[in-house]
DRENPA-404435 format. One line per 8 residues: number of its first residue (from 1); for each residue x, y, z of C-alpha. Coordinates in steps of 0.05 Angstrom, whole numbers, m for minus. Each point is the difference from the previous one (the first is absolute). Layout:
% residues N
NUM> X:Y:Z ~ ... $
***
This chain:
% residues 685
1> 1827:759:1866 ~ 62:11:33 ~ 58:m40:m1 ~ m19:m41:62 ~ m70:m9:m19 ~ 32:m26:m65 ~ 43:m47:35 ~ m58:m23:42 $
9> m47:m19:m58 ~ 50:m33:m40 ~ 16:m46:52 ~ m82:m12:18 ~ m6:m13:m77 ~ 58:m54:4 ~ m29:m35:66 ~ m67:m7:m35 $
17> 23:m16:m65 ~ 44:m62:31 ~ m60:m23:35 ~ m45:m1:m53 ~ 54:m32:m55 ~ 13:m60:55 ~ m78:m16:7 ~ m2:4:m78 $
25> 67:m37:m21 ~ 11:m45:60 ~ m75:m15:34 ~ m33:9:m64 ~ m53:42:29 ~ m20:78:m11 ~ m25:47:54 ~ m2:57:m53 $
33> m4:m7:m77 ~ 53:3:m48 ~ m18:67:m33 ~ 6:27:69 ~ 60:m28:17 ~ 35:25:m64 ~ m24:68:15 ~ 42:0:67 $
41> 60:m33:m30 ~ m13:56:m56 ~ 6:54:57 ~ 55:m30:26 ~ 46:m6:m63 ~ m23:77:m16 ~ 26:26:67 ~ 63:m41:m5 $
49> 11:30:m71 ~ m10:74:27 ~ 47:m19:62 ~ 51:m54:m25 ~ 42:7:60 ~ m55:m22:47 ~ 6:m72:m43 ~ 14:m57:43 $
57> 20:m72:m25 ~ m60:m32:41 ~ m43:47:m35 ~ m67:m41:m39 ~ 30:37:m58 ~ 62:m23:m1 ~ m16:m77:7 ~ m54:m52:m19 $
65> m34:m22:67 ~ m24:m68:12 ~ 39:m56:36 ~ m2:m67:m37 ~ m54:m50:39 ~ 37:m57:49 ~ m36:m53:m27 ~ 36:3:m69 $
73> 75:m14:m17 ~ 31:73:m7 ~ 32:14:m70 ~ 55:59:m18 ~ m10:29:m62 ~ 55:7:m45 ~ m21:73:m10 ~ m43:45:37 $
81> m67:1:m14 ~ m19:72:m4 ~ m72:27:3 ~ m22:65:m29 ~ m21:70:22 ~ m72:33:m11 ~ m22:55:m45 ~ m66:23:3 $
89> m8:58:m46 ~ 36:29:m63 ~ 42:46:41 ~ 20:m61:37 ~ 20:m32:m65 ~ 37:63:m29 ~ 36:15:64 ~ 27:m79:m6 $
97> 23:13:m68 ~ 32:71:19 ~ 39:m38:58 ~ 32:m60:m38 ~ 10:49:m72 ~ 52:41:48 ~ 43:m67:6 ~ m1:m8:m75 $
105> 46:21:m58 ~ m36:40:m62 ~ 8:m64:m48 ~ m31:m45:59 ~ m61:55:4 ~ m13:m15:m72 ~ m5:m74:15 ~ m52:3:54 $
113> m62:m35:m11 ~ m42:m43:37 ~ m27:m72:10 ~ m75:1:39 ~ m24:m61:42 ~ m67:m12:29 ~ 10:0:71 ~ m30:m68:28 $
121> m26:6:70 ~ 39:m70:21 ~ 65:m31:27 ~ 69:12:m21 ~ 33:m67:m16 ~ 73:m15:m26 ~ 4:m67:m42 ~ 67:m32:m11 $
129> 14:m47:m61 ~ 59:m52:m9 ~ 14:m21:m68 ~ m67:21:m15 ~ m38:m42:56 ~ m37:32:63 ~ 42:m12:64 ~ m17:53:44 $
137> m56:55:13 ~ 0:52:51 ~ m38:58:25 ~ 27:69:6 ~ m2:2:80 ~ 46:57:24 ~ 37:6:m69 ~ 61:m35:17 $
145> m31:m57:32 ~ m67:m41:m25 ~ m35:m62:21 ~ 13:m63:m46 ~ m72:m7:m25 ~ 25:m47:m61 ~ m50:m53:11 ~ m60:46:2 $
153> 24:33:m56 ~ 0:m59:m47 ~ m72:m9:13 ~ m9:63:m53 ~ m7:m13:m62 ~ 19:61:m23 ~ 67:m17:27 ~ 43:m41:m45 $
161> 32:m60:30 ~ 51:0:m58 ~ 10:56:m55 ~ m1:m10:m74 ~ 70:11:m49 ~ m8:56:m39 ~ 49:43:m48 ~ 11:40:62 $
169> 59:m37:38 ~ m20:m38:63 ~ 46:8:53 ~ 21:m48:62 ~ m23:42:50 ~ m70:38:m19 ~ m35:47:59 ~ m62:20:m21 $
177> m50:49:32 ~ m77:12:10 ~ m65:1:34 ~ m46:m51:33 ~ m68:21:m3 ~ m79:m25:9 ~ m50:16:m49 ~ m72:34:17 $
185> m34:m63:m19 ~ 38:m40:44 ~ m2:51:57 ~ m65:m4:m9 ~ m12:m77:2 ~ 51:m6:70 ~ m41:56:35 ~ m69:m37:m23 $
193> 30:m56:36 ~ 24:30:55 ~ m69:27:13 ~ m35:m72:m2 ~ 55:m26:52 ~ m24:64:46 ~ 64:27:m5 ~ 28:70:m8 $
201> 16:20:m79 ~ 65:32:m21 ~ 7:72:m15 ~ 30:m5:m69 ~ 25:m44:m48 ~ 77:19:24 ~ m6:m23:70 ~ m25:m73:m33 $
209> 57:0:m50 ~ 49:16:59 ~ m37:m55:48 ~ m2:m51:m62 ~ 82:m1:m8 ~ 14:m7:73 ~ m46:m60:13 ~ 47:m51:22 $
217> m48:m55:m32 ~ 15:10:m77 ~ m70:m37:m10 ~ m36:60:27 ~ 45:46:m46 ~ m24:m39:m61 ~ m75:6:22 ~ 12:81:m1 $
225> 17:1:m81 ~ 41:54:14 ~ 33:32:m74 ~ 63:40:m11 ~ 29:53:m49 ~ 79:3:m6 ~ 21:65:m5 ~ 82:1:2 $
233> 63:m40:m16 ~ 53:13:50 ~ 59:m38:m35 ~ m14:21:m73 ~ 21:70:m20 ~ m32:14:m75 ~ m1:74:m22 ~ m68:20:29 $
241> m47:m20:50 ~ m47:m18:m61 ~ 40:m49:m20 ~ 2:m39:71 ~ m77:m8:m4 ~ 11:m28:m81 ~ 48:m48:34 ~ m41:m22:54 $
249> m52:m21:m45 ~ 39:m39:m43 ~ 30:m33:59 ~ m68:m20:13 ~ m17:47:62 ~ m74:30:m5 ~ 6:77:m12 ~ m52:52:9 $
257> m26:15:m76 ~ m18:70:22 ~ 67:25:18 ~ 17:50:m45 ~ 63:47:m32 ~ m6:82:9 ~ 47:44:m36 ~ m18:61:53 $
265> m39:8:64 ~ m58:38:m41 ~ m2:m80:m25 ~ 2:m26:72 ~ m58:51:25 ~ m42:m29:m61 ~ 20:m71:22 ~ m23:6:67 $
273> m65:36:m19 ~ m17:m54:m41 ~ 5:m55:51 ~ m34:50:53 ~ m60:m11:m37 ~ 12:m66:m30 ~ 23:m38:66 ~ m62:m27:19 $
281> m11:m48:m59 ~ 72:m34:18 ~ m8:m64:39 ~ 49:19:54 ~ 11:68:48 ~ 52:45:m20 ~ 10:72:32 ~ 46:34:m50 $
289> 55:m5:m48 ~ 72:m8:10 ~ 45:43:m49 ~ 69:m15:m12 ~ 51:28:m38 ~ 8:m49:m70 ~ 74:7:m5 ~ 28:m54:47 $
297> 75:44:m3 ~ m35:62:26 ~ m40:m37:48 ~ 58:m34:33 ~ 39:66:m2 ~ m45:36:44 ~ 0:m49:51 ~ m36:m4:63 $
305> m21:40:50 ~ m23:m26:73 ~ m49:m57:m19 ~ m17:23:m65 ~ 27:10:m80 ~ 13:71:m22 ~ m21:m28:m67 ~ m65:m31:9 $
313> m64:26:41 ~ m70:m23:17 ~ m53:43:m29 ~ m55:m12:47 ~ m82:4:m19 ~ m33:54:32 ~ m9:m23:74 ~ m69:m19:28 $
321> 31:19:67 ~ 55:51:27 ~ 31:32:62 ~ 4:74:12 ~ m5:42:64 ~ m71:32:35 ~ 16:68:4 ~ m67:27:30 $
329> m66:m17:7 ~ m59:46:m20 ~ m75:m3:4 ~ m49:13:m49 ~ m79:10:3 ~ m36:m48:m54 ~ m67:12:m28 ~ m42:m34:52 $
337> 39:33:58 ~ 49:m61:8 ~ 62:22:24 ~ 59:m37:m34 ~ 75:m3:31 ~ 48:11:m63 ~ 72:m18:1 ~ 54:53:m29 $
345> 50:m41:m37 ~ 67:7:m24 ~ m11:m8:m78 ~ 3:m73:m21 ~ m17:m42:m63 ~ m43:m56:m3 ~ m27:m41:m54 ~ 29:59:m40 $
353> m34:58:34 ~ 25:50:51 ~ m30:0:71 ~ m4:52:48 ~ m60:m6:41 ~ m32:m68:22 ~ m68:m6:33 ~ 3:m23:77 $
361> m81:m10:m5 ~ m7:5:77 ~ 26:9:72 ~ m10:m76:10 ~ 49:m12:m62 ~ 53:43:21 ~ 0:m37:74 ~ m3:m63:m39 $
369> 67:22:m40 ~ 25:25:59 ~ 22:59:m43 ~ 50:58:22 ~ 10:61:m37 ~ 71:m11:m31 ~ m6:m86:m6 ~ 18:m27:m59 $
377> m50:m38:m31 ~ m25:m51:m56 ~ m45:28:m48 ~ m35:m28:m49 ~ m66:20:m46 ~ m69:m35:13 ~ m32:m27:m57 ~ 57:26:m45 $
385> m26:68:18 ~ m4:28:66 ~ 67:8:37 ~ m6:m27:74 ~ 54:m19:57 ~ 10:m76:6 ~ 49:m3:53 ~ 42:42:42 $
393> 73:m16:12 ~ 14:18:72 ~ 68:m27:m1 ~ 21:60:m36 ~ m16:47:55 ~ 45:53:19 ~ m37:26:67 ~ m22:54:m34 $
401> m62:m20:m23 ~ m67:35:25 ~ m67:m31:15 ~ m60:33:m32 ~ m67:18:33 ~ m73:8:m36 ~ m26:66:1 ~ m58:17:46 $
409> m35:53:m47 ~ m5:3:m70 ~ 58:32:m34 ~ m44:38:m48 ~ m56:28:40 ~ 18:m14:72 ~ m56:m47:20 ~ 5:m50:50 $
417> 16:m68:m43 ~ m47:m57:23 ~ m1:m67:m21 ~ m62:m32:m39 ~ m55:34:m34 ~ m44:25:51 ~ 12:67:47 ~ 17:m48:51 $
425> 72:m35:14 ~ m11:m71:m15 ~ 33:m50:41 ~ 30:m46:m49 ~ m17:m24:m67 ~ 15:60:m41 ~ 77:6:9 ~ 0:65:m39 $
433> 8:71:32 ~ m52:51:m50 ~ m13:68:0 ~ m85:10:8 ~ m4:65:m22 ~ m44:4:m61 ~ 35:66:m20 ~ 68:m19:14 $
441> 36:36:m68 ~ 52:m64:m2 ~ m53:m48:m10 ~ m41:45:m51 ~ 67:7:m47 ~ 14:m86:11 ~ m81:m3:m28 ~ 15:43:m57 $
449> 65:m36:m17 ~ m36:m67:6 ~ m61:31:m46 ~ 46:22:m59 ~ 46:m60:6 ~ 8:m54:m60 ~ m40:m49:27 ~ m57:46:14 $
457> m20:61:m44 ~ 75:m5:m36 ~ m5:81:m13 ~ 68:10:m33 ~ 49:53:17 ~ m46:11:66 ~ 57:m31:58 ~ 6:28:72 $
465> 40:66:m13 ~ m57:26:m48 ~ m47:m20:51 ~ 28:29:53 ~ m1:67:m33 ~ m75:m6:m17 ~ m20:m10:71 ~ 57:50:26 $
473> m38:55:m49 ~ m65:m22:21 ~ m20:m17:m64 ~ m30:m72:18 ~ m19:m27:65 ~ m23:m70:m18 ~ 16:m39:m65 ~ m75:15:m31 $
481> 27:70:m1 ~ 49:m27:m52 ~ m51:m5:m54 ~ m22:70:8 ~ 71:32:m14 ~ 14:42:m64 ~ 63:26:m29 ~ m12:70:21 $
489> 2:m20:78 ~ 65:m23:m9 ~ 35:38:m50 ~ 40:62:3 ~ m40:65:m32 ~ m21:72:11 ~ m72:m20:29 ~ m4:2:70 $
497> m24:m67:33 ~ 2:m17:65 ~ 0:m75:m26 ~ 62:17:m46 ~ 61:m40:16 ~ 66:19:m21 ~ 60:m43:m26 ~ m38:m29:m65 $
505> 8:24:m70 ~ m62:m1:m47 ~ 28:m67:m33 ~ 9:m38:60 ~ m65:25:26 ~ m39:m22:m54 ~ 29:m70:0 ~ m8:m6:71 $
513> m76:20:m14 ~ m3:m47:m55 ~ 28:m62:41 ~ m58:12:52 ~ m50:6:m47 ~ 19:m56:m43 ~ m15:m53:65 ~ m68:23:14 $
521> m24:m73:m22 ~ 24:m62:48 ~ m16:m68:10 ~ m43:m10:62 ~ 55:m40:39 ~ 51:52:m13 ~ m46:50:19 ~ m16:m32:72 $
529> 74:m15:11 ~ 17:73:m11 ~ m50:21:50 ~ 58:m22:54 ~ m41:m40:43 ~ 40:m34:59 ~ 11:m70:m19 ~ m19:m1:m68 $
537> 49:m14:m51 ~ m1:m15:m69 ~ m24:m67:3 ~ m56:13:46 ~ m26:61:m41 ~ m1:m57:m61 ~ m43:m40:50 ~ m44:53:18 $
545> m10:22:m75 ~ m22:m67:m22 ~ m47:m15:61 ~ m39:59:8 ~ 9:27:m82 ~ m9:71:26 ~ 16:54:48 ~ m70:15:21 $
553> m6:m65:19 ~ 61:m2:40 ~ m26:62:37 ~ m63:m32:23 ~ 28:m65:17 ~ m6:m17:75 ~ 59:m35:33 ~ m26:m72:m9 $
561> 1:7:m72 ~ 80:14:0 ~ 8:m59:40 ~ m29:m49:m50 ~ 56:16:m52 ~ 42:m63:9 ~ 74:36:m1 ~ m25:66:50 $
569> 7:m23:70 ~ m34:44:55 ~ 55:48:14 ~ 1:20:m72 ~ m83:7:m1 ~ 2:42:57 ~ 48:49:m28 ~ m43:0:m61 $
577> m67:8:30 ~ 28:55:51 ~ 28:41:m62 ~ m68:m1:m39 ~ m36:20:69 ~ 34:61:9 ~ m35:65:m25 ~ 59:33:m31 $
585> 29:m54:m41 ~ m71:m3:m28 ~ m1:75:m15 ~ 72:m6:m33 ~ m34:m62:m42 ~ m51:33:m31 ~ 45:55:m18 ~ 53:m40:m34 $
593> m65:m44:m37 ~ m19:66:m32 ~ 67:10:m31 ~ 21:m70:m12 ~ m35:m62:m42 ~ 10:m73:35 ~ m2:m55:m46 ~ m12:m70:27 $
601> 63:m55:m19 ~ m18:m45:m45 ~ 32:m63:30 ~ 13:m60:m42 ~ m12:26:m67 ~ 45:m33:m58 ~ 43:41:m40 ~ m20:9:m81 $
609> 51:m59:0 ~ m50:m40:40 ~ 52:4:62 ~ m28:m19:66 ~ 42:m3:65 ~ m63:m22:42 ~ 20:m46:55 ~ 81:18:0 $
617> 36:36:52 ~ 68:37:m15 ~ 51:29:30 ~ 51:55:m26 ~ 74:8:20 ~ 46:41:m29 ~ 4:65:m45 ~ m42:m20:m71 $
625> 29:45:m61 ~ m67:2:m33 ~ m55:23:47 ~ 6:20:76 ~ m23:m50:52 ~ m64:39:9 ~ m15:m7:m73 ~ 11:m72:1 $
633> m41:m14:59 ~ m60:38:m38 ~ 3:m40:m59 ~ 7:m63:43 ~ m63:17:34 ~ m33:31:m60 ~ 7:m77:m32 ~ m32:m34:58 $
641> 62:m12:42 ~ 19:12:73 ~ 67:38:23 ~ 35:m22:69 ~ 54:29:40 ~ 34:m66:16 ~ 15:m71:m29 ~ m30:m63:22 $
649> m21:m65:m26 ~ m67:31:m25 ~ 35:51:m48 ~ m5:m22:m65 ~ 53:49:m39 ~ 58:44:29 ~ 26:54:m49 ~ 72:12:9 $
657> 23:71:m28 ~ 74:23:3 ~ 34:1:71 ~ m57:m53:28 ~ 8:m10:74 ~ m27:m61:48 ~ m65:m8:m32 ~ 37:m35:m62 $
665> 41:m41:49 ~ m66:m23:41 ~ m31:m18:m68 ~ 54:m45:m18 ~ m3:m33:66 ~ m76:m11:4 ~ m4:m28:m80 ~ m33:70:m13 $
673> 11:15:m77 ~ 36:56:m24 ~ m18:47:m52 ~ 51:48:m42 ~ m21:62:m8 ~ m2:m15:m74 ~ m40:m64:19 ~ m48:41:33 $
681> m18:44:m56 ~ m10:m58:m40 ~ m50:m28:48 ~ m46:73:7 ~ 11:8:m76 $
***
């Protein structure tokens, strides 16, 4: 972007961040998530670092926002309470180290190591002691002036009312800083009470903690059972930050036992990765780790830039949400002919995965979001997997954004698009535009991709690019043709074959044919799913397999037979019935069954160790190290259990892998038992 556009972007970012920071710090409410706000702040910080001449004193990066609430007496801090700049990747951390290393001497560089603290999602506090007695407690406020919440903090048992004299000399005036927070268990208890009273529930534990310490009546605060960790001593100057934590503990403050000394960035990375995986086991929320230069003299020498010390940084966990820009909107043709608009995004990381595309579902969703090409948007990953756009931020518009209009004709075959499944346009009901041309090339390709996918026939090495080649060379016309392919059809050689495809060596051709032939046997449920019947997902395919037991019985079933299945509604029943009534589909089935052996799914069979999961419902979140999600689902079903995509009070277990998403948090709120991968493996033997 040119200079003028850059200045306008920075101005808009500052205005937006200030607005949301005011809501968060002063009014204790949010319109967007913490991670989305962090993403906006990171973008502004990076732009200002790249263009330091555009930094102004009133920028959110140069001060801590949030005015003290008027209901409390104001207190001036003896030293400014700072915040931290954020890092989200190893590259960010290496850039931070490179920046501060330039300011140190060779001898000082050799002394650089780190102390890592879990970053508690709570409210920063300052505690002042006179002759070992607690006299004043304050919030951070704007960093210079906070609010006097002494009486409320006295109700927090983790805050000592008098200090213990140890071998460390106790100064007459001692100032400690820390975090006040609320546990997940207490969060669930308070929200349960809110529900019973018909009141709105709190969005997160941090909001309750912030509201609790600002209660005018200390009895209300006492009823919230707040907790606290101390993490700094302002009036003491030992050699290292680690030593400060030892002193705090000796004086009687509660400190976090998980904090750790790290000798270099590699150990910092290991520490963060460990807590990404283990964070759900904690009884309080954390959103990253704070990394501090351990040597206090070096830390002090580096000083402060804007609102943050140069010698410390908040190394955040992968974001559940982030902000980015919509570069374009394109449409794709699905296997059922559905036309889906897809947002092309400026690359951004969400839960550790780089996202450049996000589905917009349909035309109505674009209208609901009010989205334009060029907009800044908040993106997340629905169900921890599918990238989606959560919210548009119109306040960041420049006036150059463009409206998007859905096409009238199929971008692949040029057929006029319709709503619904029949030949006539449908008024209401189906919101999705479709290409109804049965010979549409894009639909055929998508059907192929689906047929060989991991949750269907799972043919290794047969991805979209190879399928495209097979179709372009005329070697296959439908998935049944795959099982008739031979090495000579696809490998380069001297023989003149009209079915010979270039670009394959003998070994790769041999491997491909072997992969296809290895998948000649498949369960009935996976076979049904692989057919790509509209509205039939994995769970419906399993329901059909359980109910009918064979593909022949499904072929001959009447519409009312499908309606009798508990979890299948009339729309899905109609889709299944119409698919099996189509003559071309029946011919395809006959050809396919000549090449493939279908075996029924053995539901509820116990393992050799007698393990049965009958009656248990599982939800999976995060990445498993020892198996894929599909393998875990298959094992659960093999042992008689059910797998659901969302967490409810009826869920038996939530299996939590690395980098879990919102499902793990919801399980905590509902009191659903969570299992680590190790515990899950022990359960299924």
